[in-house]
C-alpha positions in Angstrom: 0.0 0.0 0.0 1.3 3.4 -0.9 1.7 6.0 1.9 0.2 9.3 1.3 1.5 12.3 3.4 -1.6 14.3 2.4 -4.0 12.3 4.6 -6.2 14.8 6.4 -8.7 12.5 8.1 -8.7 9.0 9.5 -11.5 6.7 10.4 -11.9 5.7 14.0 -13.3 2.2 14.5 -14.5 0.4 17.6 -13.4 -3.0 18.9 -16.2 -4.5 16.8 -14.7 -3.0 13.6 -17.6 -0.6 13.0 -17.0 3.0 12.2 -17.3 5.2 15.3 -16.2 8.5 13.8 -13.6 10.4 11.9 -10.7 12.3 13.3 -8.9 15.1 11.5 -5.3 16.4 11.9 -6.5 19.6 13.5 -8.5 17.6 16.0 -5.4 15.9 17.1 -3.2 19.0 17.3 -5.8 21.3 19.0 -4.8 20.3 22.6 -1.2 21.3 21.8 -2.0 24.7 20.2 -1.5 27.6 22.6 -1.6 31.4 22.2 1.8 33.0 21.6 1.4 35.3 24.6 0.8 32.3 26.9 3.8 30.5 25.5 6.0 33.5 25.9 5.1 33.9 29.5 5.6 30.2 30.2 8.9 30.0 28.4 10.2 33.1 30.1 9.2 31.8 33.5 10.5 28.3 32.9 13.9 29.5 31.7 14.3 32.3 34.2 13.6 29.9 37.1 16.4 27.6 36.0 18.9 30.2 34.9 19.4 33.3 37.0 19.7 36.2 34.6 21.1 39.2 36.4 22.6 42.5 35.2 24.4 43.0 32.8 22.8 39.9 31.3 19.3 39.7 29.9 16.8 37.2 28.4 14.3 38.3 25.7 11.7 35.8 24.6 9.4 36.3 21.6 6.9 33.8 20.1 5.3 33.8 16.7 3.1 30.9 15.6 4.5 28.7 18.3 8.2 29.3 17.3 10.2 30.7 20.2 13.1 33.1 19.7 15.5 33.5 22.5 17.7 36.6 22.4 20.0 38.4 24.9 23.0 37.4 26.8 23.9 35.0 29.6 27.1 34.4 31.4 28.0 30.9 30.2 27.5 29.0 26.9 26.0 26.0 28.9 23.3 28.3 30.2 22.4 29.4 26.6 22.2 25.7 25.5 20.1 24.8 28.6 17.7 27.8 27.9 17.1 26.4 24.4 16.4 22.9 25.7 14.0 24.2 28.4 12.2 26.5 25.9 11.6 23.5 23.6 10.2 21.4 26.4 7.3 23.8 27.1 4.0 22.3 25.8 2.9 24.0 22.6 6.3 25.1 21.4 6.8 24.2 17.8 10.5 25.2 17.4 13.2 27.2 19.1 15.5 29.8 17.5 18.2 30.2 20.1 20.2 33.3 19.5 21.4 33.8 23.1 25.0 35.0 23.4 27.4 34.2 26.2 30.6 35.6 27.6 32.2 32.3 28.5 32.3 29.1 26.6 32.3 26.5 29.2 31.3 23.7 26.8 34.6 23.0 25.2 37.8 21.8 27.0 40.8 24.1 27.3 41.5 27.5 28.8 38.2 29.3 29.6 38.6 33.0 29.2 35.9 35.6 29.0 35.5 37.4 25.7 35.0 40.8 27.0 35.4 43.7 24.6 38.5 45.8 25.3 40.2 43.3 27.6 43.5 41.6 26.6 44.0 38.0 27.6 46.7 37.5 30.2 50.2 36.6 28.9 50.1 33.1 30.3 47.0 32.3 28.1 48.4 33.6 24.8 48.8 30.8 22.2 52.4 29.7 22.0 53.6 30.7 25.5 52.8 27.3 27.0 54.3 25.4 24.0 57.6 27.4 24.3 57.9 26.5 28.0 57.3 22.8 27.3 59.9 22.8 24.6 62.6 24.0 27.0 62.0 21.1 29.4 
Protein backbone atom coordinates (compact mmCIF):
# COMPACT_ATOMS: atom_id res chain seq x y z
CA UNK A 1 0.00 0.00 0.00
CA UNK A 2 1.35 3.44 -0.92
CA UNK A 3 1.75 5.96 1.91
CA UNK A 4 0.17 9.34 1.31
CA UNK A 5 1.48 12.30 3.37
CA UNK A 6 -1.58 14.35 2.43
CA UNK A 7 -3.97 12.33 4.63
CA UNK A 8 -6.15 14.83 6.43
CA UNK A 9 -8.71 12.55 8.12
CA UNK A 10 -8.66 9.04 9.54
CA UNK A 11 -11.51 6.71 10.40
CA UNK A 12 -11.93 5.66 14.01
CA UNK A 13 -13.28 2.16 14.50
CA UNK A 14 -14.47 0.42 17.63
CA UNK A 15 -13.40 -2.98 18.91
CA UNK A 16 -16.19 -4.53 16.82
CA UNK A 17 -14.68 -3.04 13.63
CA UNK A 18 -17.57 -0.63 13.04
CA UNK A 19 -16.98 3.02 12.21
CA UNK A 20 -17.26 5.18 15.34
CA UNK A 21 -16.22 8.49 13.82
CA UNK A 22 -13.63 10.42 11.87
CA UNK A 23 -10.69 12.33 13.32
CA UNK A 24 -8.86 15.15 11.54
CA UNK A 25 -5.31 16.39 11.89
CA UNK A 26 -6.54 19.62 13.48
CA UNK A 27 -8.55 17.60 16.04
CA UNK A 28 -5.36 15.86 17.12
CA UNK A 29 -3.24 19.03 17.26
CA UNK A 30 -5.79 21.30 18.99
CA UNK A 31 -4.79 20.32 22.58
CA UNK A 32 -1.19 21.31 21.80
CA UNK A 33 -1.98 24.66 20.20
CA UNK A 34 -1.51 27.60 22.55
CA UNK A 35 -1.62 31.36 22.22
CA UNK A 36 1.77 32.96 21.56
CA UNK A 37 1.39 35.27 24.57
CA UNK A 38 0.79 32.33 26.90
CA UNK A 39 3.77 30.49 25.46
CA UNK A 40 6.01 33.54 25.87
CA UNK A 41 5.10 33.87 29.55
CA UNK A 42 5.60 30.16 30.24
CA UNK A 43 8.94 29.97 28.40
CA UNK A 44 10.25 33.11 30.12
CA UNK A 45 9.20 31.83 33.55
CA UNK A 46 10.54 28.30 32.95
CA UNK A 47 13.92 29.50 31.68
CA UNK A 48 14.30 32.32 34.24
CA UNK A 49 13.61 29.93 37.12
CA UNK A 50 16.38 27.58 35.96
CA UNK A 51 18.93 30.18 34.86
CA UNK A 52 19.39 33.26 37.01
CA UNK A 53 19.74 36.19 34.62
CA UNK A 54 21.11 39.24 36.43
CA UNK A 55 22.60 42.50 35.18
CA UNK A 56 24.40 42.98 32.81
CA UNK A 57 22.79 39.87 31.31
CA UNK A 58 19.28 39.68 29.88
CA UNK A 59 16.82 37.21 28.40
CA UNK A 60 14.35 38.27 25.72
CA UNK A 61 11.66 35.80 24.62
CA UNK A 62 9.41 36.29 21.63
CA UNK A 63 6.95 33.83 20.10
CA UNK A 64 5.33 33.76 16.68
CA UNK A 65 3.12 30.86 15.56
CA UNK A 66 4.54 28.66 18.32
CA UNK A 67 8.16 29.35 17.30
CA UNK A 68 10.16 30.70 20.24
CA UNK A 69 13.05 33.08 19.67
CA UNK A 70 15.54 33.55 22.51
CA UNK A 71 17.75 36.63 22.42
CA UNK A 72 19.96 38.39 24.90
CA UNK A 73 23.03 37.42 26.83
CA UNK A 74 23.90 34.98 29.58
CA UNK A 75 27.14 34.37 31.45
CA UNK A 76 27.96 30.87 30.17
CA UNK A 77 27.47 28.98 26.92
CA UNK A 78 26.04 26.01 28.85
CA UNK A 79 23.29 28.32 30.15
CA UNK A 80 22.41 29.38 26.60
CA UNK A 81 22.16 25.74 25.52
CA UNK A 82 20.07 24.85 28.57
CA UNK A 83 17.72 27.76 27.87
CA UNK A 84 17.09 26.43 24.37
CA UNK A 85 16.36 22.93 25.65
CA UNK A 86 14.04 24.25 28.36
CA UNK A 87 12.15 26.45 25.90
CA UNK A 88 11.64 23.48 23.60
CA UNK A 89 10.21 21.41 26.43
CA UNK A 90 7.31 23.80 27.08
CA UNK A 91 4.05 22.34 25.79
CA UNK A 92 2.90 24.01 22.57
CA UNK A 93 6.34 25.14 21.42
CA UNK A 94 6.84 24.15 17.78
CA UNK A 95 10.52 25.15 17.40
CA UNK A 96 13.21 27.23 19.13
CA UNK A 97 15.49 29.79 17.49
CA UNK A 98 18.17 30.18 20.14
CA UNK A 99 20.22 33.34 19.53
CA UNK A 100 21.44 33.79 23.09
CA UNK A 101 25.05 34.96 23.39
CA UNK A 102 27.43 34.19 26.20
CA UNK A 103 30.64 35.65 27.62
CA UNK A 104 32.24 32.35 28.55
CA UNK A 105 32.31 29.10 26.57
CA UNK A 106 32.32 26.45 29.24
CA UNK A 107 31.25 23.71 26.83
CA UNK A 108 34.64 23.04 25.24
CA UNK A 109 37.80 21.79 26.97
CA UNK A 110 40.80 24.07 27.33
CA UNK A 111 41.46 27.52 28.75
CA UNK A 112 38.24 29.25 29.65
CA UNK A 113 38.58 32.97 29.19
CA UNK A 114 35.89 35.56 28.96
CA UNK A 115 35.54 37.35 25.66
CA UNK A 116 34.98 40.82 27.04
CA UNK A 117 35.44 43.68 24.59
CA UNK A 118 38.52 45.82 25.26
CA UNK A 119 40.21 43.33 27.57
CA UNK A 120 43.46 41.64 26.62
CA UNK A 121 43.97 38.01 27.61
CA UNK A 122 46.68 37.47 30.22
CA UNK A 123 50.18 36.61 28.93
CA UNK A 124 50.05 33.09 30.31
CA UNK A 125 47.04 32.29 28.14
CA UNK A 126 48.37 33.56 24.83
CA UNK A 127 48.84 30.81 22.25
CA UNK A 128 52.43 29.66 21.96
CA UNK A 129 53.59 30.66 25.47
CA UNK A 130 52.81 27.29 26.99
CA UNK A 131 54.33 25.43 24.04
CA UNK A 132 57.61 27.40 24.35
CA UNK A 133 57.86 26.53 28.04
CA UNK A 134 57.26 22.84 27.32
CA UNK A 135 59.91 22.80 24.57
CA UNK A 136 62.61 24.01 27.02
CA UNK A 137 62.04 21.07 29.38
